[in-house]
C-alpha positions in Angstrom: -68.5 -18.0 36.2 -65.0 -19.7 36.7 -63.7 -16.6 34.3 -65.1 -13.9 36.2 -64.0 -15.4 39.2 -60.6 -15.8 38.3 -61.0 -11.9 36.9 -62.2 -10.4 40.2 -59.4 -12.3 42.2 -56.4 -10.9 39.7 -58.2 -7.7 40.2 -57.8 -8.0 43.7 -54.6 -8.7 44.5 -53.9 -5.7 41.9 -55.5 -3.9 44.3 -53.8 -5.3 47.0 -50.3 -4.5 45.1 -51.6 -1.6 44.9 -52.2 -1.1 48.2 -48.5 -2.5 49.2 -46.1 -0.9 46.8 -47.9 2.9 46.1 -50.1 3.7 49.0 -48.7 2.4 52.4 -45.2 3.4 51.6 -46.1 7.1 50.8 -48.8 7.5 52.6 -47.9 5.8 56.7 -44.4 7.6 57.1 -46.1 11.2 56.4 -49.1 9.8 59.1 -46.8 9.3 61.0 -43.8 12.0 60.8 -46.8 14.8 60.4 -48.6 13.6 63.2 -45.0 13.4 65.3 -44.4 16.6 64.3 -47.7 18.5 65.8 -47.7 16.2 69.2 -43.8 17.8 69.8 -44.7 21.0 69.4 -48.1 21.2 70.5 -49.0 23.9 68.3 -52.5 26.0 67.3 -50.8 27.9 63.6 -52.9 26.8 61.1 -50.3 27.5 58.8 -48.3 24.4 59.8 -51.3 21.6 59.4 -51.3 23.8 55.7 -47.5 23.6 55.0 -48.0 19.5 56.1 -50.6 18.6 54.1 -49.9 19.9 51.4 -46.1 18.2 51.6 -48.3 14.9 52.1 -51.6 15.4 49.9 -55.0 13.4 50.9 -56.6 12.9 53.2 -53.7 13.8 55.6 -54.8 17.4 55.5 -58.1 16.8 57.1 -56.9 13.8 59.4 -54.6 16.8 61.0 -57.4 19.2 61.3 -59.3 16.6 63.4 -56.4 16.0 65.6 -56.2 19.6 66.3 -60.0 20.2 66.6 -59.9 16.9 69.0 -57.3 18.5 71.2 -59.8 22.0 71.5 -56.2 23.9 69.9 -58.6 25.2 66.6 -62.4 25.7 67.1 -65.1 24.7 64.7 -65.4 27.5 61.9 -61.1 27.0 62.0 -61.3 23.7 61.2 -64.3 23.7 58.1 -61.8 26.4 56.7 -58.5 24.7 56.9 -60.1 21.5 55.4 -61.0 23.4 52.9 -57.6 24.6 52.1 -55.7 21.5 52.5 -58.0 19.0 50.4 -54.8 18.8 47.6 -53.0 15.8 46.5 -49.9 15.0 47.0 -46.9 16.7 45.0 -45.2 13.2 44.7 -48.7 11.8 43.1 -49.4 15.1 40.9 -45.7 15.5 40.4 -43.6 12.2 39.3 -46.8 10.2 38.6 -49.0 12.7 36.3 -46.1 14.7 35.4 -43.5 13.1 34.8 -44.4 9.5 34.3 -47.4 9.8 32.2 -47.7 13.4 30.9 -43.5 12.7 30.0 -43.5 16.5 31.1 -42.2 17.4 34.9 -42.1 21.3 34.4 -46.5 20.7 33.3 -46.9 18.1 36.7 -45.2 21.4 38.3 -47.2 24.0 36.9 -50.4 21.7 37.7 -49.7 21.2 41.7 -48.9 24.7 42.1 -52.2 25.4 39.7 -53.9 23.1 42.5 -51.9 24.7 45.9 -53.2 28.6 44.5 -57.2 27.0 43.7 -57.3 25.5 47.2 -56.6 29.3 49.4 -58.9 31.0 46.6 -60.6 28.2 47.9 -61.1 28.8 51.7 -61.4 32.8 50.8 -64.4 32.1 48.8 -66.2 30.1 51.3 -65.1 31.8 54.4 -68.9 33.4 54.7 -69.8 29.9 55.4 -66.9 28.8 56.9 -67.0 31.9 59.9 -70.7 31.5 60.5 -70.0 29.5 63.3 -66.8 31.8 64.7 -69.0 33.7 67.3 -70.3 30.5 68.9 -67.6 28.3 68.8 -64.8 29.5 70.3 -61.8 27.6 71.9 -60.4 28.2 74.5 -56.5 27.6 73.4 -55.2 24.8 76.1 -52.3 25.5 78.3 -48.5 24.3 76.4 -47.6 21.2 77.9 -44.2 19.0 77.8 -44.8 15.6 75.8 -42.2 13.1 75.6 -41.1 11.6 72.5 -41.7 9.0 73.1 -45.3 9.3 74.3 -45.2 11.5 71.1 -44.0 8.9 68.7 -47.0 6.3 70.8 -49.3 8.5 69.9 -48.6 9.4 66.4 -47.8 5.9 65.3 -51.7 4.7 66.8 -53.3 8.1 65.1 -51.3 6.7 61.8 -52.5 2.9 61.8 -55.6 3.7 62.9 -56.0 6.1 59.9 -54.4 4.2 57.2 -56.1 0.9 57.6 -59.4 3.2 56.8 -58.2 4.7 53.5 -56.7 1.5 52.4 -59.9 -0.3 52.8 -61.1 3.0 50.8 -59.2 2.5 47.6 -59.3 -0.9 47.8 -63.1 -1.1 47.5 -63.0 1.7 44.4 -59.8 0.5 42.5 -62.1 -3.2 42.4 -64.9 -1.3 41.6 -63.8 1.1 38.7 -61.8 -1.9 37.4 -65.1 -4.3 37.2 -67.4 -1.2 35.9 -64.8 -0.5 32.9 -66.0 2.9 33.0 -65.1 5.2 30.4 -62.0 8.2 32.0 -64.5 10.8 32.6 -66.6 9.3 34.6 -63.5 6.1 36.0 -61.6 9.4 36.9 -64.2 11.3 39.3 -64.8 7.6 41.0 -61.0 7.6 41.4 -58.5 10.3 40.5 -55.5 7.5 39.9 -57.6 5.6 37.2 -58.5 8.7 35.4 -54.9 10.0 35.3 -54.2 7.3 33.9 -56.3 7.1 31.0 -55.5 10.5 29.4 -53.4 13.0 28.3 -54.8 15.7 28.8 -53.7 18.0 31.4 -56.7 20.1 31.6 -58.2 16.6 32.7 -55.5 15.8 34.9 -55.6 18.9 36.7 -59.4 18.5 37.0 -58.7 14.8 38.3 -56.4 15.6 41.3 -57.6 18.8 42.5 -61.1 17.0 42.3 -59.9 13.7 44.0 -63.0 11.4 43.3 -65.2 9.5 45.1 -62.3 7.8 46.4 -60.8 10.8 48.3 -63.7 11.9 49.2 -65.0 8.9 50.8 -61.5 9.3 52.7 -62.2 12.7 54.4 -65.1 11.6 55.1 -63.6 10.1 58.2 -62.0 12.7 59.5 -65.0 15.4 58.9 -67.2 14.3 60.5 -66.5 16.4 63.4 -67.0 19.8 61.7 -71.0 19.1 60.2 -69.3 19.1 57.0 -71.8 16.8 55.1 -70.7 14.6 51.9 -72.5 17.1 49.2 -71.2 19.8 50.9 -67.9 19.0 50.6 -68.6 17.5 46.9 -69.5 21.1 46.2 -66.1 22.5 47.9 -64.3 20.2 45.5 -66.0 21.5 42.8 -65.4 24.7 42.8 -61.9 23.7 43.8 -61.2 22.0 40.4 -62.7 24.0 38.2 -60.5 27.0 39.6 -56.9 25.4 39.8 -58.5 24.7 36.0 -59.1 28.5 35.4 -55.8 29.0 36.6 -53.9 26.3 35.0 -55.7 27.8 31.7 -54.2 31.4 32.0 -50.7 29.6 33.2 -51.0 28.0 28.7 -51.3 31.7 27.8 -47.1 32.2 29.0 -46.1 28.7 28.5 -43.6 28.3 25.5 
């Protein structure tokens, strides 16, 4: 019993170390900067959210989409489609961690990331009929642009980012401890928490599936921001499954042309 408690304590400490060294330094600055950009530009352009999301990764796309939706800059059908198209991993994680660190191939990491982004665009197109059902009944009138001071915009961005990062860290820590305690096989570990799955395999197709699907850990992080869009957890998992399948298909095509 004592040895188990010590093992549990060690896992918890490892999880906190992971948050302090890998999650917070990467996510929190992106959360603040991307929110600040949206606050200062007062933009209603979805492509800006897409660009910011592709540069920062999970779950920032859903968070920024929620930000625009709650401020009535986009309507419900736009929010749903944008959520599908911006549900992508961080390029730093895919290229540097999965590609360079684990696969020892930075080029392959870049290819995996590009397949994920292209598949996200295709996925948004595939599910457009589902996300556009609300188009005629959920139109917002774009609010007039108002000037916001830098300090006001920064304060709002900092508050929003702090609240969001606490939720994300809680989910990451829970799933990290959960997967370590159960000692699950690679496939199940990757489906629950993508980082654990990626670290246990050198199969590029499995890595492609894990980073694109995101795992239940990412799905739970996303749910904090998707509740206002009427997207059920099960529906989100279906979106991510088709996204992962498309990305793997694109990767298989890329392998036909690789040396």
